[in-house]
DRENLO-407424 format. One record per residue (C-alpha): residue in three letters; x, y, z. Coordinates in pm, whole numbers, padded with zeros to 5 digits, m for minus. Layout:
N
<atom aa="ALA" east="X" north="Y" up="Z"/>
...
//
This chain:
452
<atom aa="MET" east="m05304" north="01703" up="00568"/>
<atom aa="LYS" east="m05306" north="01863" up="00222"/>
<atom aa="ILE" east="m05219" north="02198" up="00378"/>
<atom aa="LEU" east="m04920" north="02043" up="00561"/>
<atom aa="LEU" east="m04799" north="01880" up="00238"/>
<atom aa="ILE" east="m04823" north="02214" up="00057"/>
<atom aa="ILE" east="m04622" north="02383" up="00333"/>
<atom aa="LYS" east="m04360" north="02105" up="00320"/>
<atom aa="TYR" east="m04310" north="02142" up="m00054"/>
<atom aa="LEU" east="m04308" north="02520" up="m00022"/>
<atom aa="CYS" east="m04028" north="02495" up="00238"/>
<atom aa="THR" east="m03834" north="02264" up="00006"/>
<atom aa="GLY" east="m03874" north="02506" up="m00282"/>
<atom aa="LEU" east="m03765" north="02800" up="m00070"/>
<atom aa="PHE" east="m03459" north="02600" up="00033"/>
<atom aa="PHE" east="m03337" north="02553" up="m00322"/>
<atom aa="ILE" east="m03414" north="02917" up="m00409"/>
<atom aa="ASN" east="m03214" north="03021" up="m00102"/>
<atom aa="PHE" east="m02935" north="02779" up="m00199"/>
<atom aa="ILE" east="m02900" north="02932" up="m00546"/>
<atom aa="PHE" east="m02939" north="03301" up="m00471"/>
<atom aa="CYS" east="m02836" north="03358" up="m00109"/>
<atom aa="LYS" east="m02497" north="03525" up="m00072"/>
<atom aa="LYS" east="m02505" north="03609" up="00299"/>
<atom aa="LYS" east="m02271" north="03406" up="00515"/>
<atom aa="VAL" east="m02397" north="03259" up="00841"/>
<atom aa="ASP" east="m02145" north="03190" up="01114"/>
<atom aa="ILE" east="m02264" north="02845" up="01224"/>
<atom aa="PHE" east="m01974" north="02824" up="01467"/>
<atom aa="GLU" east="m02149" north="03077" up="01688"/>
<atom aa="LYS" east="m02465" north="02865" up="01669"/>
<atom aa="GLU" east="m02284" north="02550" up="01777"/>
<atom aa="ILE" east="m02021" north="02666" up="02023"/>
<atom aa="ASN" east="m02240" north="02819" up="02297"/>
<atom aa="ASN" east="m02446" north="02511" up="02381"/>
<atom aa="TYR" east="m02291" north="02471" up="02727"/>
<atom aa="TRP" east="m02222" north="02831" up="02824"/>
<atom aa="ILE" east="m02461" north="03122" up="02867"/>
<atom aa="LYS" east="m02363" north="03403" up="02633"/>
<atom aa="ASN" east="m02612" north="03667" up="02750"/>
<atom aa="TRP" east="m02728" north="03650" up="03111"/>
<atom aa="GLN" east="m02956" north="03949" up="03054"/>
<atom aa="THR" east="m03199" north="03738" up="02847"/>
<atom aa="TYR" east="m03130" north="03386" up="02981"/>
<atom aa="SER" east="m03430" north="03224" up="03147"/>
<atom aa="THR" east="m03501" north="02885" up="03304"/>
<atom aa="ILE" east="m03874" north="02908" up="03218"/>
<atom aa="HIS" east="m03894" north="03081" up="02881"/>
<atom aa="ASP" east="m03766" north="03059" up="02525"/>
<atom aa="SER" east="m03804" north="03411" up="02392"/>
<atom aa="LYS" east="m03896" north="03298" up="02036"/>
<atom aa="SER" east="m03870" north="03649" up="01895"/>
<atom aa="PHE" east="m03778" north="03892" up="02174"/>
<atom aa="ASP" east="m03420" north="03908" up="02046"/>
<atom aa="ASP" east="m03545" north="04083" up="01732"/>
<atom aa="TYR" east="m03740" north="04355" up="01912"/>
<atom aa="PRO" east="m03815" north="04625" up="01804"/>
<atom aa="LEU" east="m03931" north="04588" up="01443"/>
<atom aa="LYS" east="m04110" north="04857" up="01244"/>
<atom aa="SER" east="m04224" north="04668" up="00930"/>
<atom aa="ILE" east="m04321" north="04326" up="00795"/>
<atom aa="ARG" east="m04030" north="04085" up="00767"/>
<atom aa="ILE" east="m04003" north="03722" up="00662"/>
<atom aa="LYS" east="m03700" north="03530" up="00787"/>
<atom aa="TYR" east="m03636" north="03190" up="00631"/>
<atom aa="GLN" east="m03362" north="02967" up="00773"/>
<atom aa="PRO" east="m03308" north="02627" up="00603"/>
<atom aa="THR" east="m03069" north="02361" up="00727"/>
<atom aa="LEU" east="m02984" north="02048" up="00532"/>
<atom aa="TYR" east="m02859" north="01734" up="00711"/>
<atom aa="THR" east="m02720" north="01419" up="00553"/>
<atom aa="ILE" east="m02692" north="01122" up="00789"/>
<atom aa="ASN" east="m02577" north="00796" up="00636"/>
<atom aa="SER" east="m02858" north="00720" up="00388"/>
<atom aa="THR" east="m03100" north="00979" up="00526"/>
<atom aa="LEU" east="m03149" north="01332" up="00396"/>
<atom aa="LEU" east="m03330" north="01575" up="00625"/>
<atom aa="LEU" east="m03435" north="01928" up="00542"/>
<atom aa="TYR" east="m03514" north="02144" up="00846"/>
<atom aa="SER" east="m03689" north="02469" up="00761"/>
<atom aa="SER" east="m03771" north="02756" up="00994"/>
<atom aa="ILE" east="m03996" north="03039" up="00872"/>
<atom aa="HIS" east="m04045" north="03338" up="01100"/>
<atom aa="VAL" east="m04285" north="03619" up="01003"/>
<atom aa="ASP" east="m04301" north="03948" up="01193"/>
<atom aa="PHE" east="m04619" north="04131" up="01086"/>
<atom aa="SER" east="m04541" north="04444" up="01282"/>
<atom aa="GLU" east="m04361" north="04558" up="01591"/>
<atom aa="ASN" east="m04581" north="04334" up="01806"/>
<atom aa="PHE" east="m04729" north="04042" up="01606"/>
<atom aa="TYR" east="m04540" north="03740" up="01478"/>
<atom aa="SER" east="m04578" north="03379" up="01364"/>
<atom aa="TYR" east="m04340" north="03091" up="01296"/>
<atom aa="PHE" east="m04340" north="02747" up="01137"/>
<atom aa="LYS" east="m04070" north="02480" up="01173"/>
<atom aa="ASN" east="m04074" north="02175" up="00951"/>
<atom aa="TYR" east="m03878" north="01848" up="00934"/>
<atom aa="PHE" east="m03887" north="01701" up="00583"/>
<atom aa="PHE" east="m03731" north="01355" up="00544"/>
<atom aa="LEU" east="m03602" north="01222" up="00214"/>
<atom aa="GLY" east="m03538" north="00851" up="00265"/>
<atom aa="SER" east="m03586" north="00645" up="00581"/>
<atom aa="LYS" east="m03591" north="00821" up="00918"/>
<atom aa="TYR" east="m03291" north="00777" up="01142"/>
<atom aa="ASN" east="m03400" north="00632" up="01479"/>
<atom aa="THR" east="m03195" north="00625" up="01797"/>
<atom aa="PRO" east="m03213" north="00331" up="02040"/>
<atom aa="LYS" east="m03413" north="00350" up="02363"/>
<atom aa="ASN" east="m03225" north="00399" up="02689"/>
<atom aa="SER" east="m02975" north="00620" up="02510"/>
<atom aa="SER" east="m03013" north="00981" up="02622"/>
<atom aa="LEU" east="m02656" north="00994" up="02505"/>
<atom aa="ILE" east="m02751" north="01020" up="02139"/>
<atom aa="ARG" east="m03099" north="01159" up="02179"/>
<atom aa="ASN" east="m03004" north="01440" up="02417"/>
<atom aa="GLN" east="m02635" north="01507" up="02377"/>
<atom aa="SER" east="m02600" north="01529" up="02000"/>
<atom aa="LYS" east="m02580" north="01877" up="01854"/>
<atom aa="PHE" east="m02873" north="01793" up="01631"/>
<atom aa="SER" east="m03180" north="01581" up="01695"/>
<atom aa="ILE" east="m03385" north="01431" up="01413"/>
<atom aa="ASN" east="m03566" north="01155" up="01600"/>
<atom aa="LYS" east="m03892" north="01351" up="01598"/>
<atom aa="LYS" east="m04233" north="01195" up="01647"/>
<atom aa="ASP" east="m04393" north="01495" up="01474"/>
<atom aa="GLU" east="m04253" north="01686" up="01184"/>
<atom aa="TYR" east="m04370" north="02041" up="01245"/>
<atom aa="LEU" east="m04394" north="02312" up="01510"/>
<atom aa="SER" east="m04585" north="02637" up="01474"/>
<atom aa="GLY" east="m04711" north="02936" up="01667"/>
<atom aa="ILE" east="m04864" north="03281" up="01647"/>
<atom aa="GLY" east="m04832" north="03550" up="01909"/>
<atom aa="PHE" east="m04814" north="03906" up="02037"/>
<atom aa="LYS" east="m04511" north="04059" up="02207"/>
<atom aa="ASN" east="m04372" north="04381" up="02341"/>
<atom aa="THR" east="m04079" north="04469" up="02563"/>
<atom aa="TRP" east="m04227" north="04310" up="02876"/>
<atom aa="PHE" east="m04515" north="04078" up="02774"/>
<atom aa="GLN" east="m04569" north="03789" up="02534"/>
<atom aa="VAL" east="m04876" north="03573" up="02463"/>
<atom aa="GLN" east="m04862" north="03286" up="02216"/>
<atom aa="PHE" east="m05075" north="02998" up="02094"/>
<atom aa="GLY" east="m04928" north="02715" up="01894"/>
<atom aa="ARG" east="m04796" north="02363" up="01862"/>
<atom aa="ASP" east="m04462" north="02341" up="02040"/>
<atom aa="PHE" east="m04308" north="02229" up="02370"/>
<atom aa="GLU" east="m04172" north="02388" up="02687"/>
<atom aa="ASN" east="m03825" north="02345" up="02836"/>
<atom aa="TRP" east="m03827" north="02442" up="03207"/>
<atom aa="GLY" east="m03518" north="02412" up="03424"/>
<atom aa="SER" east="m03154" north="02510" up="03445"/>
<atom aa="GLY" east="m02855" north="02350" up="03273"/>
<atom aa="ASN" east="m02826" north="02175" up="02938"/>
<atom aa="ASN" east="m03027" north="01857" up="02874"/>
<atom aa="ILE" east="m03094" north="01800" up="03246"/>
<atom aa="GLN" east="m03450" north="01940" up="03258"/>
<atom aa="LEU" east="m03685" north="01718" up="03459"/>
<atom aa="ALA" east="m04061" north="01783" up="03418"/>
<atom aa="LEU" east="m04079" north="01965" up="03083"/>
<atom aa="SER" east="m03815" north="01944" up="02814"/>
<atom aa="SER" east="m03758" north="01972" up="02440"/>
<atom aa="ASN" east="m03738" north="01590" up="02421"/>
<atom aa="SER" east="m04118" north="01579" up="02435"/>
<atom aa="ALA" east="m04346" north="01546" up="02137"/>
<atom aa="PRO" east="m04513" north="01884" up="02068"/>
<atom aa="TYR" east="m04859" north="01974" up="02196"/>
<atom aa="GLU" east="m05108" north="02257" up="02144"/>
<atom aa="TYR" east="m05110" north="02517" up="02421"/>
<atom aa="LEU" east="m05145" north="02882" up="02519"/>
<atom aa="SER" east="m04857" north="03055" up="02698"/>
<atom aa="MET" east="m04830" north="03395" up="02868"/>
<atom aa="TYR" east="m04499" north="03541" up="02982"/>
<atom aa="SER" east="m04422" north="03869" up="03162"/>
<atom aa="ASN" east="m04080" north="04021" up="03224"/>
<atom aa="TYR" east="m04062" north="04282" up="03502"/>
<atom aa="GLY" east="m03684" north="04319" up="03500"/>
<atom aa="ASN" east="m03547" north="04104" up="03779"/>
<atom aa="ILE" east="m03876" north="03916" up="03818"/>
<atom aa="ARG" east="m04045" north="03707" up="03547"/>
<atom aa="VAL" east="m04359" north="03495" up="03550"/>
<atom aa="LYS" east="m04509" north="03244" up="03307"/>
<atom aa="TYR" east="m04835" north="03053" up="03262"/>
<atom aa="ILE" east="m04920" north="02772" up="03016"/>
<atom aa="HIS" east="m05238" north="02574" up="02952"/>
<atom aa="GLY" east="m05292" north="02325" up="02673"/>
<atom aa="PHE" east="m05427" north="01999" up="02538"/>
<atom aa="LEU" east="m05208" north="01689" up="02528"/>
<atom aa="GLU" east="m05416" north="01415" up="02365"/>
<atom aa="ALA" east="m05740" north="01219" up="02355"/>
<atom aa="LYS" east="m05718" north="00847" up="02431"/>
<atom aa="SER" east="m05923" north="00575" up="02262"/>
<atom aa="ASP" east="m06158" north="00549" up="02563"/>
<atom aa="SER" east="m06256" north="00920" up="02525"/>
<atom aa="THR" east="m06022" north="01029" up="02805"/>
<atom aa="ASN" east="m05894" north="01381" up="02741"/>
<atom aa="ARG" east="m05555" north="01482" up="02881"/>
<atom aa="TYR" east="m05441" north="01839" up="02955"/>
<atom aa="LEU" east="m05130" north="02022" up="03075"/>
<atom aa="THR" east="m05105" north="02343" up="03276"/>
<atom aa="GLY" east="m04822" north="02516" up="03460"/>
<atom aa="ARG" east="m04716" north="02839" up="03627"/>
<atom aa="ALA" east="m04368" north="02963" up="03717"/>
<atom aa="PHE" east="m04194" north="03247" up="03902"/>
<atom aa="GLU" east="m03833" north="03346" up="03831"/>
<atom aa="TRP" east="m03581" north="03590" up="03979"/>
<atom aa="THR" east="m03248" north="03693" up="03829"/>
<atom aa="ASN" east="m02982" north="03953" up="03904"/>
<atom aa="LYS" east="m02905" north="03956" up="03526"/>
<atom aa="LYS" east="m02539" north="03904" up="03603"/>
<atom aa="SER" east="m02467" north="03562" up="03746"/>
<atom aa="ILE" east="m02759" north="03414" up="03943"/>
<atom aa="ILE" east="m03105" north="03294" up="03845"/>
<atom aa="PHE" east="m03361" north="03072" up="04019"/>
<atom aa="SER" east="m03721" north="02972" up="03958"/>
<atom aa="LEU" east="m04014" north="02800" up="04128"/>
<atom aa="SER" east="m04273" north="02622" up="03916"/>
<atom aa="GLU" east="m04584" north="02407" up="03944"/>
<atom aa="ILE" east="m04684" north="02177" up="03657"/>
<atom aa="VAL" east="m05007" north="01976" up="03642"/>
<atom aa="VAL" east="m05135" north="01699" up="03416"/>
<atom aa="TYR" east="m05511" north="01643" up="03449"/>
<atom aa="SER" east="m05752" north="01414" up="03268"/>
<atom aa="GLY" east="m06097" north="01258" up="03263"/>
<atom aa="LYS" east="m06342" north="01084" up="03034"/>
<atom aa="ASN" east="m06491" north="01347" up="02800"/>
<atom aa="ARG" east="m06342" north="01610" up="03032"/>
<atom aa="GLN" east="m06341" north="01967" up="02904"/>
<atom aa="LEU" east="m06079" north="02236" up="02966"/>
<atom aa="ASP" east="m06097" north="02305" up="03340"/>
<atom aa="ILE" east="m06168" north="02670" up="03424"/>
<atom aa="GLY" east="m06039" north="02604" up="03776"/>
<atom aa="TYR" east="m05686" north="02611" up="03635"/>
<atom aa="LEU" east="m05735" north="02925" up="03425"/>
<atom aa="ASN" east="m05627" north="03156" up="03709"/>
<atom aa="PRO" east="m05246" north="03190" up="03677"/>
<atom aa="LEU" east="m05220" north="03273" up="04048"/>
<atom aa="SER" east="m05409" north="02967" up="04175"/>
<atom aa="SER" east="m05221" north="02657" up="04287"/>
<atom aa="HIS" east="m05318" north="02297" up="04225"/>
<atom aa="LEU" east="m05366" north="02223" up="04596"/>
<atom aa="GLU" east="m05588" north="02527" up="04646"/>
<atom aa="VAL" east="m05830" north="02448" up="04361"/>
<atom aa="GLU" east="m05834" north="02072" up="04432"/>
<atom aa="LEU" east="m05891" north="02092" up="04808"/>
<atom aa="ASN" east="m06165" north="02352" up="04762"/>
<atom aa="ASN" east="m06344" north="02137" up="04499"/>
<atom aa="ARG" east="m06316" north="02405" up="04230"/>
<atom aa="LEU" east="m06241" north="02160" up="03947"/>
<atom aa="ASN" east="m06499" north="02022" up="03705"/>
<atom aa="LEU" east="m06421" north="01675" up="03845"/>
<atom aa="ASN" east="m06403" north="01664" up="04225"/>
<atom aa="GLY" east="m06158" north="01449" up="04419"/>
<atom aa="ASP" east="m05785" north="01387" up="04406"/>
<atom aa="SER" east="m05786" north="01118" up="04136"/>
<atom aa="TYR" east="m05803" north="01332" up="03824"/>
<atom aa="ALA" east="m05490" north="01547" up="03839"/>
<atom aa="ASN" east="m05120" north="01505" up="03913"/>
<atom aa="ALA" east="m04894" north="01797" up="04012"/>
<atom aa="VAL" east="m04518" north="01839" up="04054"/>
<atom aa="TRP" east="m04323" north="02130" up="04201"/>
<atom aa="GLN" east="m03975" north="02222" up="04080"/>
<atom aa="PHE" east="m03695" north="02448" up="04203"/>
<atom aa="SER" east="m03421" north="02546" up="03957"/>
<atom aa="TYR" east="m03099" north="02735" up="04022"/>
<atom aa="ASP" east="m02820" north="02848" up="03790"/>
<atom aa="GLN" east="m02507" north="03045" up="03869"/>
<atom aa="ILE" east="m02188" north="03158" up="03697"/>
<atom aa="ILE" east="m01890" north="03193" up="03931"/>
<atom aa="LYS" east="m01599" north="03417" up="03825"/>
<atom aa="ASP" east="m01683" north="03358" up="03456"/>
<atom aa="LYS" east="m01526" north="03011" up="03482"/>
<atom aa="PHE" east="m01761" north="02783" up="03676"/>
<atom aa="ARG" east="m02128" north="02720" up="03608"/>
<atom aa="VAL" east="m02346" north="02535" up="03860"/>
<atom aa="SER" east="m02693" north="02422" up="03749"/>
<atom aa="LEU" east="m02942" north="02249" up="03979"/>
<atom aa="ASN" east="m03302" north="02124" up="03948"/>
<atom aa="PHE" east="m03495" north="01969" up="04238"/>
<atom aa="LEU" east="m03849" north="01835" up="04201"/>
<atom aa="PHE" east="m04120" north="01697" up="04431"/>
<atom aa="ASP" east="m04405" north="01485" up="04297"/>
<atom aa="GLU" east="m04542" north="01360" up="04628"/>
<atom aa="PHE" east="m04437" north="01524" up="04955"/>
<atom aa="VAL" east="m04492" north="01306" up="05262"/>
<atom aa="ILE" east="m04566" north="01525" up="05566"/>
<atom aa="ASP" east="m04769" north="01294" up="05789"/>
<atom aa="LYS" east="m04547" north="01123" up="06050"/>
<atom aa="VAL" east="m04764" north="00810" up="06048"/>
<atom aa="GLU" east="m04717" north="00772" up="05671"/>
<atom aa="ARG" east="m04339" north="00807" up="05711"/>
<atom aa="ILE" east="m04338" north="00542" up="05985"/>
<atom aa="ASN" east="m04536" north="00314" up="05753"/>
<atom aa="GLY" east="m04263" north="00345" up="05493"/>
<atom aa="LYS" east="m04412" north="00595" up="05250"/>
<atom aa="GLU" east="m04149" north="00794" up="05060"/>
<atom aa="HIS" east="m04137" north="01127" up="04878"/>
<atom aa="GLY" east="m04180" north="01124" up="04503"/>
<atom aa="LYS" east="m03878" north="01327" up="04399"/>
<atom aa="ALA" east="m03617" north="01390" up="04132"/>
<atom aa="TYR" east="m03303" north="01601" up="04103"/>
<atom aa="SER" east="m03038" north="01688" up="03850"/>
<atom aa="TYR" east="m02720" north="01891" up="03867"/>
<atom aa="GLN" east="m02450" north="01993" up="03624"/>
<atom aa="ILE" east="m02111" north="02149" up="03695"/>
<atom aa="SER" east="m01915" north="02308" up="03412"/>
<atom aa="TYR" east="m01568" north="02463" up="03401"/>
<atom aa="LEU" east="m01460" north="02691" up="03118"/>
<atom aa="LYS" east="m01093" north="02720" up="03025"/>
<atom aa="ILE" east="m00995" north="02979" up="02764"/>
<atom aa="LEU" east="m00699" north="02824" up="02582"/>
<atom aa="SER" east="m00640" north="03105" up="02337"/>
<atom aa="LYS" east="m00823" north="03389" up="02165"/>
<atom aa="ASN" east="m00996" north="03144" up="01932"/>
<atom aa="SER" east="m01025" north="02823" up="02133"/>
<atom aa="LYS" east="m01174" north="02707" up="02461"/>
<atom aa="LEU" east="m01233" north="02392" up="02662"/>
<atom aa="THR" east="m01544" north="02315" up="02868"/>
<atom aa="ILE" east="m01525" north="02032" up="03122"/>
<atom aa="GLN" east="m01860" north="01906" up="03247"/>
<atom aa="ALA" east="m01999" north="01658" up="03499"/>
<atom aa="GLN" east="m02366" north="01586" up="03564"/>
<atom aa="SER" east="m02599" north="01353" up="03749"/>
<atom aa="ILE" east="m02973" north="01294" up="03707"/>
<atom aa="HIS" east="m03187" north="01097" up="03953"/>
<atom aa="VAL" east="m03561" north="01037" up="03902"/>
<atom aa="GLY" east="m03734" north="00827" up="04169"/>
<atom aa="THR" east="m03935" north="00512" up="04102"/>
<atom aa="PRO" east="m04287" north="00660" up="04150"/>
<atom aa="THR" east="m04199" north="01009" up="04024"/>
<atom aa="PHE" east="m04409" north="01140" up="03733"/>
<atom aa="ARG" east="m04661" north="00858" up="03779"/>
<atom aa="HIS" east="m05005" north="00866" up="03941"/>
<atom aa="GLY" east="m05268" north="00630" up="04077"/>
<atom aa="ARG" east="m05452" north="00687" up="03748"/>
<atom aa="GLY" east="m05209" north="00635" up="03462"/>
<atom aa="GLU" east="m05385" north="00896" up="03249"/>
<atom aa="ASN" east="m05227" north="01158" up="03478"/>
<atom aa="ASN" east="m04870" north="01038" up="03422"/>
<atom aa="PHE" east="m04622" north="01293" up="03286"/>
<atom aa="VAL" east="m04616" north="01146" up="02936"/>
<atom aa="HIS" east="m04738" north="01247" up="02592"/>
<atom aa="ALA" east="m04762" north="01030" up="02280"/>
<atom aa="ASP" east="m04611" north="00736" up="02478"/>
<atom aa="ASN" east="m04299" north="00934" up="02576"/>
<atom aa="PRO" east="m04200" north="01145" up="02878"/>
<atom aa="LEU" east="m04290" north="01514" up="02888"/>
<atom aa="GLY" east="m03957" north="01584" up="03057"/>
<atom aa="TRP" east="m03626" north="01401" up="03081"/>
<atom aa="GLY" east="m03598" north="01149" up="02799"/>
<atom aa="GLU" east="m03517" north="00852" up="03025"/>
<atom aa="GLY" east="m03840" north="00890" up="03224"/>
<atom aa="SER" east="m03851" north="00762" up="03584"/>
<atom aa="ASP" east="m03694" north="00494" up="03806"/>
<atom aa="THR" east="m03367" north="00597" up="03644"/>
<atom aa="GLN" east="m03029" north="00744" up="03726"/>
<atom aa="GLU" east="m02757" north="00878" up="03495"/>
<atom aa="ASP" east="m02403" north="00992" up="03572"/>
<atom aa="MET" east="m02186" north="01147" up="03303"/>
<atom aa="ILE" east="m01857" north="01333" up="03264"/>
<atom aa="GLY" east="m01688" north="01473" up="02959"/>
<atom aa="PHE" east="m01552" north="01776" up="02778"/>
<atom aa="ILE" east="m01607" north="01995" up="02473"/>
<atom aa="TYR" east="m01317" north="02151" up="02284"/>
<atom aa="SER" east="m01394" north="02421" up="02029"/>
<atom aa="LYS" east="m01181" north="02630" up="01798"/>
<atom aa="LEU" east="m01329" north="02934" up="01631"/>
<atom aa="ARG" east="m01462" north="02856" up="01282"/>
<atom aa="ARG" east="m01251" north="02538" up="01264"/>
<atom aa="LEU" east="m01389" north="02251" up="01471"/>
<atom aa="SER" east="m01583" north="02134" up="01774"/>
<atom aa="PHE" east="m01496" north="01808" up="01949"/>
<atom aa="SER" east="m01687" north="01652" up="02239"/>
<atom aa="PHE" east="m01622" north="01339" up="02443"/>
<atom aa="PHE" east="m01856" north="01195" up="02709"/>
<atom aa="ILE" east="m01854" north="00881" up="02920"/>
<atom aa="GLY" east="m02138" north="00773" up="03144"/>
<atom aa="GLU" east="m02386" north="00516" up="03270"/>
<atom aa="ILE" east="m02765" north="00497" up="03284"/>
<atom aa="ARG" east="m02929" north="00261" up="03535"/>
<atom aa="TYR" east="m03303" north="00192" up="03512"/>
<atom aa="GLY" east="m03552" north="m00025" up="03702"/>
<atom aa="GLU" east="m03851" north="m00235" up="03609"/>
<atom aa="GLU" east="m04099" north="00042" up="03696"/>
<atom aa="THR" east="m03958" north="00296" up="03451"/>
<atom aa="ILE" east="m04228" north="00506" up="03288"/>
<atom aa="LEU" east="m04071" north="00432" up="02949"/>
<atom aa="ASN" east="m04216" north="00081" up="02970"/>
<atom aa="ARG" east="m04539" north="00184" up="03149"/>
<atom aa="PRO" east="m04634" north="00526" up="03006"/>
<atom aa="TYR" east="m05004" north="00508" up="03097"/>
<atom aa="GLU" east="m04992" north="00259" up="03383"/>
<atom aa="GLY" east="m05076" north="00383" up="03731"/>
<atom aa="TYR" east="m04844" north="00357" up="04030"/>
<atom aa="LYS" east="m05026" north="00208" up="04329"/>
<atom aa="ASP" east="m04827" north="00330" up="04628"/>
<atom aa="TYR" east="m04530" north="00538" up="04742"/>
<atom aa="LEU" east="m04385" north="00279" up="04980"/>
<atom aa="MET" east="m04009" north="00296" up="05011"/>
<atom aa="ASP" east="m03823" north="00029" up="04815"/>
<atom aa="VAL" east="m03490" north="m00039" up="04647"/>
<atom aa="PHE" east="m03390" north="00212" up="04380"/>
<atom aa="PRO" east="m03389" north="00142" up="04090"/>
<atom aa="SER" east="m03667" north="m00114" up="04133"/>
<atom aa="GLY" east="m03672" north="m00485" up="04052"/>
<atom aa="ILE" east="m03422" north="m00620" up="03802"/>
<atom aa="VAL" east="m03190" north="m00329" up="03726"/>
<atom aa="GLY" east="m03073" north="m00266" up="03371"/>
<atom aa="SER" east="m02769" north="m00060" up="03279"/>
<atom aa="TYR" east="m02640" north="00121" up="02975"/>
<atom aa="LYS" east="m02272" north="00222" up="02979"/>
<atom aa="TYR" east="m02148" north="00439" up="02697"/>
<atom aa="ILE" east="m01867" north="00641" up="02546"/>
<atom aa="GLN" east="m01956" north="00895" up="02280"/>
<atom aa="ASN" east="m01765" north="01151" up="02082"/>
<atom aa="ASP" east="m01890" north="01407" up="01830"/>
<atom aa="ILE" east="m01667" north="01589" up="01585"/>
<atom aa="ASP" east="m01778" north="01889" up="01379"/>
<atom aa="ILE" east="m01529" north="02015" up="01120"/>
<atom aa="PHE" east="m01635" north="02351" up="00983"/>
<atom aa="THR" east="m01550" north="02371" up="00614"/>
<atom aa="ASN" east="m01665" north="02735" up="00588"/>
<atom aa="TYR" east="m01917" north="02975" up="00743"/>
<atom aa="ASN" east="m02213" north="02779" up="00606"/>
<atom aa="SER" east="m02133" north="02408" up="00629"/>
<atom aa="SER" east="m01967" north="02141" up="00837"/>
<atom aa="ILE" east="m01883" north="01773" up="00828"/>
<atom aa="TYR" east="m01968" north="01578" up="01141"/>
<atom aa="PHE" east="m01890" north="01236" up="01284"/>
<atom aa="CYS" east="m02055" north="01064" up="01579"/>
<atom aa="THR" east="m01930" north="00741" up="01730"/>
<atom aa="THR" east="m02079" north="00555" up="02026"/>
<atom aa="ILE" east="m01942" north="00254" up="02209"/>
<atom aa="TYR" east="m02190" north="00105" up="02453"/>
<atom aa="LYS" east="m02262" north="m00198" up="02667"/>
<atom aa="LYS" east="m02619" north="m00281" up="02766"/>
<atom aa="ASN" east="m02651" north="m00495" up="03079"/>
<atom aa="GLN" east="m02397" north="m00780" up="03063"/>
<atom aa="LEU" east="m02391" north="m00812" up="02685"/>
<atom aa="GLU" east="m02083" north="m00762" up="02473"/>
<atom aa="LEU" east="m01959" north="m00420" up="02367"/>
<atom aa="LYS" east="m02129" north="m00273" up="02064"/>
<atom aa="SER" east="m02071" north="00040" up="01861"/>
<atom aa="SER" east="m02264" north="00265" up="01627"/>
<atom aa="SER" east="m02155" north="00557" up="01417"/>
<atom aa="PHE" east="m02273" north="00791" up="01149"/>
<atom aa="ILE" east="m02126" north="01056" up="00926"/>
<atom aa="GLY" east="m02293" north="01346" up="00753"/>
<atom aa="MET" east="m02287" north="01708" up="00649"/>
<atom aa="LYS" east="m02479" north="02017" up="00758"/>
<atom aa="PHE" east="m02553" north="02317" up="00538"/>
<atom aa="PHE" east="m02681" north="02647" up="00682"/>
<atom aa="PHE" east="m02812" north="02922" up="00456"/>
//
């Protein structure tokens, strides 16, 4: 803990040094404006965040420090990112959230604020870090971070950046049109000595122009005093193969939970973008089980965007999306194998037994302003994993979706960023929402962002 405190204060000191002496302008408009459109299809991936590939090659040691200061109502947040390249191939990074004042918390059942805002400060942990090796086609990294697998923006299903960070090893290879990735890490240890782990493998193909798709398998496994399972160390092995052949350190089908995901992304005539994710948790093949009413455990999400260039310096993006996560999806007969970490989902922020539909637009004008407006509804059932993060799901019998007494969250949200210069902006966020049958309520905040 003392080491983390030292790093926090060091980041704060570096921020003020940078504030006083830095003269280089940073075009934050370019950082903000491309959230919903892919700028470089050559490097875009549905399974990998390059971390440092964009800076390759490098011939000497370099330290890159990027501070960002947020003010939100009565809260002051300093976000610091330190990236160190030791040579052409070795690197490390550290990202820190340093709060001055009370933390700003967003309400539950509001992916609207948590996922759609241009910034997110509702973090359960205040730092991310990693160290790794890279070259033009291969990267291996160990650190404390999270994965974000799937196409589209904020519609990822099994693994997303909404998760609390975890310690894991990742290996990624880029063979041109084909890419592969493997991860294996430790999630947490429960009070009853149950250890929980995460592993995954993915294959991706792209034409580097307009089409990309990927297939992935992600597994959560656990057990009392269970050690890292060498049965999952082979990147080419599948969960079904190692489980059915009793190659795990705990035999049987009660100690691991796997999902399989297909993702697809396409740009059509530089105007339309279609993003799709489809996931199976439990696939019912047996005809007798189907007759008895057993259903697939599944989820899907899609997003359709249309880009309209209004002028040389302004554009309008119209977007519609839908996310559907089934009642039993991401849950298991043993709750320790649910797709959660630190009491929250590993993937989509609204968990399971949930559906969201949303439509809206983003207007942006170069180095002047960005304005977004979204309207939507979230419907969730009694069996949502948000309320039962470590509770097992007993059967996959078909039932009403969402389950039990259905709750709803209808909302309208708009964000406004006014760019005062290359390095700062003033932002406003206003939300009008209605939960279930209660009266309309609203929330808003105002703040400033400073990039250096």
